[in-house]
N, C-alpha and C positions, 0 to 999 in steps of 0.2 A: 617727774608726777608727770601721766596719763592727761592729754590733750583729753577735755569736751568734746563728744562727738556734736553737733548738732544741722540738723537736715528743717533747710527751709523749702518749702512750700506752697506754689501758687499753680496757675492751672495750665498755664501757656512754657514757663521756666524760661522765659524770654526777655523779661525788665525785673521786677520787685523782686525775685525772690533771685535772683543772678546777679546784681547790684549786693542785697541783704550779702551772700556767699561772700562776693569782695571785699566789701566791709570789714567784715567779721574776719575773716581770715588778716586780713592789713592791720587790723585796729587791738584783733585778740592778741598781737604779740608772741605766735603761738603755740598759745593756751588754748586755742580751740580748733578742731580739724568741722573745718564747714562744707556742707555740700549743698545741695538745692534739687528739686524736682518736681514736674510737674505733674496735675491729675489727667491732665491731655497733654503733654509739650506741643510748641509748632514746630521744634526740629533744628529751633537757632536762636540766636543772643540776638534781639531789638539790633541793632547800628547804635540806633541812639543811646539806648542804654551802657554802652561799649563808649562811647564821644563823653556821655556825661561822666561816666566813671572815668577814663581818661586826662577828664579836666582835675580834677583829686588827684591823680596823680596813680592813680587804681589802674591796671589793666587786666580785665575782666574779656579781651579777646580771645585769649584759647578755651575760654569756659564751653560746654554743649549743653543744648536743651537733654535732659535726658527726663524718663518719663518711673514713676512711684516705684512702683513696682520693680524695676531695676536694683530696688534698695531691699527687698524681702528679707529675712534673715539675719539681718542688719541691728545692729543695737546703738540707739541713739541717746542720748540726755537728753535733749530737747528735739521735739519737734514743733517747729511755728509756723503757722501757715501764715501765708500774709497777705490775703486776698477772703471777702466770705466765700465765694463758692468752692474756694479749695476748701476750706472746713466743714463745706457741706457736703462736698466727693470723697472728702477723708476725716469724720469727726471720730479716727480715732486709728491709730498706727501701733501694732502690738511691739515694736520693736523701739517703739518710744517710751521713756520714764517718765518726761515730765511734755504737756505739748501746752502751747502759749498761743496765744490770737496777736496778733499786729494786722488791724487790715489800713492800707493803703489805695490810694485811688491807679488805676488801671493807666498808665502814660502810653499806653499802646493804642488806646480806644481816642485818643485825641485826635483832633479833626483838626487842620488849617496848616497855617508855614509848617516849614523845619524848624524854623524860629519859633514860631507857637510851639510847637512838641518839643521842641527842645526847652522851653522853659519849665514846661511840666514833670519830663524826664529829672531835668535840676529837684525843681520842688521836690519831687517823691524821693529823690535819691539823698537829699537833705535830710528830711523829717526819716528814711530808713537810719542813715545815721545818730539822726539825735537819738532815739530806738536802740539802735545797738547801742551806744553809749553808756542811754539809761541803765540795760540789761550788763554790760561791764562792771559798770559800780556796782551792781547788785552783784556781783561773782567776786570781786573784790573783798567783799567787807568781809 
């Protein structure tokens, strides 16, 4: 059976969408082809996103920050926006069969010490994981 294709979209494609891509790829157990993009990509994956994911055994260090238009002409079963500004910037994507919106705080905007920032990255990572686990449960039935 062909894997379902899922594209995660956020503004900078440096944190939330990158973590979601890595989580779905891992938790989906080969049933999903996960990708991510940004409405205005930052050009890098945030080091604290990489660190937070590494803590749970998922390596996203080789993922890259990509623009949405790099996926023009491709078909996806799901386009999932993970921040409000991405949903506003991309109200619809012609290549997506279904579109979902999951709003998460932007951990890259947090100010404070590295430990304070990392705590927010961990919280957002865990929230994304919970949402993906619920998504997978609906796909199993």
